[in-house]
C-alpha positions in Angstrom: 0.0 0.0 0.0 2.8 2.5 0.9 4.5 1.8 -2.4 1.2 2.7 -4.2 0.9 5.9 -2.2 4.4 6.9 -3.2 3.5 6.2 -6.8 0.4 8.5 -6.6 2.5 11.2 -5.0 5.0 11.1 -7.8 2.3 10.9 -10.4 0.7 14.1 -9.0 4.0 15.9 -9.2 4.6 14.8 -12.8 1.1 15.9 -13.9 1.5 19.3 -12.2 4.7 19.9 -14.1 2.8 19.3 -17.3 0.1 21.7 -16.2 2.4 24.6 -15.3 4.6 24.0 -18.3 1.6 23.9 -20.6 3.2 21.1 -22.6 -0.1 19.5 -23.6 -3.5 20.9 -24.1 -4.8 17.8 -22.3 -3.2 19.0 -19.1 -4.5 22.6 -19.1 -6.7 23.4 -16.1 -6.3 23.4 -12.4 -6.0 20.3 -10.1 -7.5 20.4 -6.7 -7.6 17.4 -4.4 -10.3 17.4 -1.8 -11.7 14.5 0.2 -14.9 13.3 -1.3 -14.9 15.4 -4.5 -12.6 16.4 -7.3 -12.5 19.5 -9.5 -10.6 18.8 -12.7 -10.8 18.6 -16.5 -12.8 15.9 -18.2 -9.6 14.0 -19.0 -10.2 10.3 -17.8 -6.6 10.2 -16.6 -7.4 12.8 -14.0 -10.4 10.9 -12.8 -8.6 7.6 -12.5 -5.7 9.3 -10.7 -7.8 11.1 -8.1 -10.1 8.1 -7.4 -7.0 6.1 -6.6 -5.2 8.9 -4.8 -8.1 9.9 -2.5 -8.8 6.3 -1.4 -5.2 5.8 -0.2 -3.9 9.1 1.0 -4.4 10.1 4.7 -3.7 13.5 6.4 -3.2 13.8 10.1 -3.3 17.2 11.9 -1.1 17.8 15.0 -2.6 20.5 17.2 -0.1 21.8 19.8 -1.8 22.5 23.1 0.9 22.0 25.6 2.1 25.6 26.1 2.0 27.3 29.5 0.8 30.7 28.3 2.9 32.6 30.9 3.1 35.7 28.7 -0.6 36.0 28.8 -0.8 36.3 32.6 -4.1 34.4 32.9 -2.8 31.9 35.4 -4.0 29.0 33.2 -3.5 27.8 29.7 -4.6 30.5 27.3 -6.3 27.9 25.1 -9.0 27.6 27.8 -9.9 31.3 27.7 -13.6 31.6 27.0 -15.1 34.7 25.6 -18.7 33.5 25.9 -18.7 31.7 22.6 -16.3 28.9 23.5 -12.6 28.6 24.2 -9.7 29.4 22.0 -9.1 25.6 21.9 -12.8 25.0 20.8 -12.5 27.4 17.9 -9.2 26.0 16.6 -10.3 22.4 16.9 -13.7 23.0 15.3 -11.9 24.4 12.2 -9.7 21.4 11.9 -12.6 18.9 12.6 -14.7 20.5 9.9 -12.1 20.4 7.2 -12.8 17.6 4.8 -9.2 16.7 4.0 -8.1 16.0 7.6 -8.6 12.4 8.6 -7.2 12.4 12.2 -6.2 15.0 14.8 -3.6 14.6 17.5 -3.7 17.0 20.5 -0.6 17.4 22.7 -1.2 18.5 26.3 0.8 19.6 29.3 0.4 17.4 32.4 -1.7 20.0 34.3 -4.2 20.1 31.4 -4.4 16.3 30.8 -7.9 15.7 32.0 -9.4 18.6 30.0 -7.6 17.7 26.7 -8.3 14.0 27.1 -12.0 14.8 27.4 -11.9 15.9 23.8 -10.8 12.5 22.5 -13.0 10.7 20.0 -12.7 8.3 17.1 -10.8 10.9 15.1 -9.1 12.9 17.9 -6.3 11.5 20.0 -4.7 13.2 23.0 -1.0 12.5 23.9 1.5 14.1 26.3 3.5 17.0 25.0 7.1 17.7 25.9 9.3 20.2 27.6 9.7 22.2 24.3 7.7 22.6 21.1 10.3 20.4 19.4 9.6 17.6 21.9 5.8 17.9 21.6 6.0 17.7 17.8 8.4 14.8 17.9 6.0 12.9 20.3 3.1 13.6 18.0 4.9 12.6 14.8 5.5 9.2 16.4 1.8 8.9 17.1 1.0 10.0 13.6 3.1 7.2 12.0 1.4 5.7 8.9 -0.1 8.9 7.5 1.0 10.5 4.2 0.6 14.1 5.0 1.0 15.7 8.4 -0.3 19.2 9.3 1.2 20.9 12.3 -0.8 23.8 13.8 -0.6 25.9 17.0 -3.7 25.6 19.1 -3.3 29.3 19.8 -4.1 30.2 16.2 -7.9 30.1 16.2 -8.3 32.3 13.1 -7.0 29.8 10.6 -9.3 29.2 7.7 -10.0 26.2 5.4 -8.5 28.2 2.5 -5.2 28.5 4.4 -5.2 24.8 5.3 -6.0 23.9 1.6 -3.1 26.0 0.3 -0.6 24.4 2.7 -1.8 20.9 2.0 -1.6 21.4 -1.7 1.9 22.8 -1.4 3.0 19.8 0.7 1.6 17.3 -1.9 3.3 19.1 -4.7 6.6 20.2 -3.1 6.8 18.2 0.1 6.1 21.2 2.4 3.7 24.1 2.7 4.4 26.8 5.3 1.6 29.3 5.7 3.3 32.7 5.5 2.7 36.3 4.8 5.1 39.0 3.5 6.2 41.5 6.1 4.9 45.0 5.7 7.0 46.6 8.4 10.7 47.5 7.8 12.9 45.1 9.8 16.1 46.1 11.6 19.0 43.9 12.7 19.9 45.2 16.1 22.6 44.6 18.7 22.6 46.3 22.1 20.1 48.8 21.0 22.0 49.8 17.9 20.8 49.2 14.3 23.4 47.3 12.4 21.6 46.8 9.1 18.2 46.8 7.3 17.5 43.7 5.3 15.5 43.9 2.0 11.9 43.7 3.1 10.8 42.1 -0.2 12.6 38.9 0.9 11.1 38.7 4.4 8.1 36.7 5.3 6.3 35.9 8.6 5.9 32.1 9.0 2.7 31.0 10.6 1.0 27.7 11.0 -0.3 25.4 9.7 3.0 24.0 8.4 2.3 20.9 6.3 4.7 18.2 5.2 5.0 14.8 3.6 5.1 12.7 6.7 8.3 10.7 5.8 10.2 14.0 5.1 9.5 15.8 8.3 9.7 12.7 10.6 13.2 12.0 9.2 14.2 15.6 9.8 13.0 15.5 13.4 14.6 12.1 14.0 18.0 13.3 12.7 17.9 16.5 14.6 17.0 14.6 17.8 19.9 12.2 17.4 22.5 14.6 16.1 22.0 17.8 18.1 22.6 18.4 21.8 19.4 18.7 23.8 20.1 22.3 24.7 20.2 23.3 21.0 16.9 21.7 20.1 15.0 25.0 20.5 13.6 25.3 17.0 10.7 27.8 16.9 8.9 26.1 14.1 8.9 23.0 12.0 10.2 24.7 8.8 13.4 25.5 10.8 13.9 21.7 11.4 13.5 21.0 7.7 16.0 23.8 6.9 18.5 22.3 9.3 17.9 18.9 7.6 19.1 20.5 4.4 15.8 20.9 2.5 14.4 24.3 1.7 10.7 24.5 2.7 8.1 25.9 0.3 5.7 28.7 1.3 1.9 28.7 1.0 -0.4 31.7 1.5 -1.2 32.6 5.1 -3.1 35.6 6.3 -2.5 38.7 8.5 -5.6 37.6 10.4 -4.1 34.2 11.2 -2.4 35.5 14.4 -1.2 33.5 17.3 -2.9 34.5 20.6 0.1 35.7 22.6 -0.9 38.7 24.7 -4.1 39.7 26.5 -4.6 42.3 23.7 -5.0 39.4 21.2 -7.9 38.0 23.1 -10.0 41.1 22.2 -9.7 40.1 18.6 -11.6 36.9 19.1 -15.2 37.6 18.0 -17.5 37.6 21.0 -21.1 37.8 21.8 -21.6 40.6 24.4 -25.0 40.9 26.0 -26.4 43.6 28.3 -28.8 43.0 31.2 -30.9 45.5 33.1 -32.2 45.0 36.7 -34.4 47.2 38.9 -35.8 46.7 42.4 -37.5 48.8 45.1 -38.4 48.0 48.7 -40.3 50.0 51.3 -38.9 51.0 54.7 -40.0 49.0 57.7 -39.4 49.1 61.4 -37.6 46.2 63.2 -35.7 45.2 60.1 -32.0 45.4 59.3 -30.9 47.5 56.4 -28.9 45.3 54.1 -27.4 46.7 50.9 -24.9 44.8 48.7 -24.5 42.2 51.5 -23.4 44.9 54.0 -25.5 45.9 57.1 -25.9 49.7 57.1 -26.6 51.4 60.5 -30.1 52.9 60.2 -33.3 53.1 62.3 -35.3 51.5 59.4 -34.7 48.4 57.4 -36.4 47.3 54.1 -39.5 45.2 54.0 -39.3 41.9 52.0 -39.6 38.1 52.1 -35.8 37.7 52.1 -33.4 40.1 53.7 -34.7 42.7 51.1 -31.2 43.6 49.8 -32.5 45.8 47.1 -29.1 46.3 45.5 -28.2 42.7 45.3 -31.7 41.9 43.9 -31.2 44.4 41.1 -27.9 42.8 40.2 -29.4 39.3 40.2 -32.2 40.4 37.8 -29.7 42.2 35.5 -27.5 39.0 35.3 -30.6 36.8 34.7 -31.8 39.3 32.0 -28.5 39.3 30.2 -28.4 35.5 30.2 -32.0 35.1 29.1 -33.2 33.4 32.3 -36.3 34.1 34.4 -36.1 36.8 37.0 -35.7 36.3 40.8 -39.4 36.4 41.3 -39.6 33.2 39.4 -36.5 31.5 40.7 -36.9 32.5 44.3 -40.6 33.3 44.8 -41.8 35.0 47.9 -44.4 32.2 48.3 -41.6 29.7 49.0 -40.8 29.5 52.7 -37.3 28.3 51.8 -36.4 31.9 51.0 -38.0 33.4 54.1 -35.3 35.7 55.5 -32.8 34.4 52.9 -29.3 35.9 52.6 -29.4 37.6 49.2 -25.7 37.2 48.7 -26.2 33.4 48.8 -28.9 33.8 46.2 -26.5 35.9 44.1 -24.0 33.0 44.2 -26.7 30.7 42.8 -27.4 33.1 40.0 -23.7 33.3 39.3 -23.6 29.5 39.0 -26.4 29.7 36.4 -24.3 32.2 34.5 -21.3 29.8 34.5 -23.6 26.9 33.4 -24.7 29.0 30.5 -21.0 29.4 29.5 -21.2 33.2 30.1 -18.5 35.4 31.6 -19.2 38.6 33.6 -17.5 41.7 32.2 -18.7 44.5 34.4 -21.5 45.7 36.6 -22.7 49.3 37.1 -25.3 50.1 39.8 -27.1 53.1 41.1 -28.8 53.2 44.5 -31.6 55.8 44.9 -32.3 56.9 48.5 -32.9 60.0 50.5 -31.4 58.4 53.6 -29.1 57.1 54.9 -25.8 58.5 53.5 -24.3 55.6 51.6 -20.9 57.0 50.4 -19.0 55.6 53.5 -20.3 52.1 52.8 -19.9 51.7 49.0 -16.3 50.3 49.0 -17.4 47.5 51.4 -20.4 46.8 49.2 -18.2 46.5 46.1 -15.8 44.1 47.9 -18.6 41.9 49.2 -20.3 41.6 45.9 -17.0 41.1 44.0 -16.2 38.3 46.4 -19.6 36.6 45.8 -19.2 36.8 42.1 -15.5 35.9 42.0 -14.6 39.1 40.1 -12.3 42.0 40.7 -13.7 45.0 42.5 -12.8 47.2 39.5 -15.4 45.2 37.6 -18.2 46.6 39.7 -19.2 50.2 40.3 -21.8 51.5 42.7 -23.0 55.1 43.0 -25.7 56.6 45.2 -28.1 59.5 44.6 -31.2 61.2 45.8 -34.1 61.8 43.6 -34.5 65.5 44.4 -37.7 65.1 46.4 -39.4 63.0 43.8 -41.0 59.6 44.3 -40.9 57.0 47.0 -37.2 57.2 47.3 -37.4 60.8 48.4 -39.3 59.8 51.5 -37.1 58.9 54.5 -39.7 57.4 56.8 -41.9 54.3 56.6 -43.8 55.8 53.6 -40.7 55.8 51.6 -38.0 53.3 50.5 -34.9 52.6 48.5 -34.6 51.6 44.9 -31.6 50.3 42.9 -31.0 49.8 39.2 -28.2 47.8 37.6 -26.7 47.3 34.2 -24.4 44.3 33.5 -22.3 43.3 30.5 -21.6 39.6 29.9 -20.0 37.6 27.1 
């Protein structure tokens, strides 16, 4: 079988030479291999070639997921960053899984991420341990990919890769043995030593290498094997796979990448991932009552009057809960925690807020920020606002700078302008989630 595969590869190369040389009118037109269908001329030789070729050729994608992401400063693997529409890992893997020319996918993982990455395994997706360096991870994956014809190596942190970029790299690998997704540099590059510019290379010869980097399996596996056995371990710090092939003595071929196909490296890059931001609005009002504690934002405020309610009547926290539920598309607190249910009699609203937050997490949503306004004639709330922010931020597991609270009077208008039992306190809240 392997001998037949090599024959088809050689045959493809020969046919392409005829096409580009224009030596025969029978070979004019474009060839495009794609799993399950073929676009070609009506020449029967094409049809026979592609029918045989597509039934024998296999492509395995290696997706590198074993990085630590220390430059990102997230405290966890950047591939697990979720913007509300899924993780970076989900986005990259979905693109590979949906590509018709990729038969199998190998994911490499760091030890601390083993359980998460392994949970993605399926009939076509395999998870294997990565290594201490990128070189080690790729070498491990190449061993696991043994038997395929074409191997595609891609950074898991490049979620913007497209099917067109993948096709171009695969086509180049079939024709030339390698296909390195690349884009020409648009900036002027300087060679610098100790802060001094030594020279300026010709920009027209400079390209930025991306991934995927695609190769004939036997070619790249031999290059990695030779580098591993001939170079000291402390020198095996190749930054990409094309560099390994260069060291092996073979010049890689470029394919067309895209300026959009960036690698997520810094926190600023995360903002480039398309998101789905949603706004929620919450409002609540409670009447003053004697013999009740005044609780706002989980903090007890010294005051002769409290607020009347089935729970602790924390009007601020209630507004926040309703805003979060509104943004997530869930029923409000009157439905989730009805005042007809004795289980919520005198309930701590902060504990209810934690339950709402868990619903937010279940819906795969992330809280961006909260902005609240408390409307009250009395008491004076400015001295207590920072404590409220800290209490609420702790309950929602966010930073205090993600929540803002202001207080105002209503200039003698409405129920909130009355400071006795005939009046009360109201609160409104806007939240942004993604």
